[in-house]
N, C-alpha and C positions, 0 to 999 in steps of 0.2 A: 465150753468155757474153761474147763480145767486144762485142756491142752493149750489153749491160748495163753493162759497164765504161765504155764511151764515154758512155752516158747519165748515169751517176753523176758522171763528171768534168765533164760539161756542166752538170749541176745545181749542183755545188759551185762552179764558175766563176761562174755567175749569182749565186749567193748571195754570194760574196765580192765581186763587183764592185758589188752593190747595197747592201752593208753601210755603206759610208762614202761619202757624197756631200755635198759642200759646194756651196752655191749662193749667190752674191752676189745679193741682192734689189735691185731698182730702187726708187727712192723711192716710186713708186706702189704697190709691193707690200709696203712696210713694214707689219707688223701694227699695227692701230690701238691695241691694248693697249700695245705698246712705245712708240709715239709719245706716248701719253697719259702713260706713266710718265716718259719723258724730259722732257716739257713740265712735268710737276708737280714733279719733283725736280732737274732740271738745266736750268732755264729759260735759263741763260746760255750753254748749249752747244747744238749742233745735231748731228744724226746724220750722220756722213760715210760709214758703211758698216754694213750689216746682212747677216749671213751666216746662212743656214739650214743647219744641219748635220744630215744624216739618217743615222742609224745603225740599220739593219735595221728595228726596230719603233718607235724613238723619234726625235723631232726636237728640236733645241735651237737657240737663236738667240744669236749673238754680235753685239754692237753696239759700234761704236767711235764715240765722240763727238769733236767738234772740240777739246775740251780734253784729249784723249788718255785719257779715262776709258774703260774697257772693262767692259761689262755682259754677263752671261750670263743667259738666260731659259730656263725649261723649255718643253716643248711646250704647256703650259697658260698660258704667258706670265707665270709667277711668277719673280721675280728670284731667282737662285741665287748669283751672285757679282758683286762690284763691285771693280774695281782702278783706282787712280788714283795720280798722283804728287802730287796736292794733297789738301787736306782734303775729305772727303765731306760732303755736306749732312747736317745733323742729321736731316732727314726720312727718310733711308734706313736709319738705325740705330735700334734700339729705345732709348727714352729712358732706361731703367734702365741700359743699357750705357754710354750717353753720360755719365750721372751718375757711374758707376764710374770711367770713364776720367778725367773732370774732377777727381775727388778723388785717385785713385791716381797718375795721370800728368799733372799739370797743365801740364807744359811740352811735351806731345806732342799729336798729333792723329791721328784715324782716317783712314787712306788706303785701307783695304781691308776688305771684309766678305764672308763666305762662309757659306752655309748648307750644313752637312755632316751627313748622317744625322740625328742627334738633338741636334746642337749648332750653335753659331754660332762662327765664327772671326773675330777682328778683327786687322788688321795696323796697327801704329802707324808713324809716320814715323821712329822710332828703330830700326826693323827688328824689333821685338818682335812676336810673335804671341800672342794671348790667346784662350783658349777659354771659352765660356759655354754654359750650358744654354739650352734654348729659352725659358725664362721670364726669362732675363737673369742668372741666378745665375752668378757667377764660378766656373770650374772649375780652371784652371791656366794657367801660361805654357807655350806650346807650343815645343818645341825643334826 
């Protein structure tokens, strides 16, 4: 019985220590999909750090650009979140959402985009967060 308890504690310790591991990648190890995304949409910025975050069964990547934009990618290298202090390139936000923002909030710009479950969240430079369906239909102002 005592050996069983020790074995269980040992297995739990291994699982807990392997659940969350962050690894800063070297330039040579930046995934090509991430490099291509940055080159396509943020050509005026360079990658200053890429971190691979491993959480038990999944991996995610966080990328910091020289213009202080932060990108998060899924394990399949799909962008999930973009945060910046400056205006995001129009190529990273669906055109229907850009058109809505230009009409409803002409004095503001998009500085953040996030893919959440079954909707998209947009952050404007005035601090307002807006939620949209996946097809770009406006849902609500998020509080």
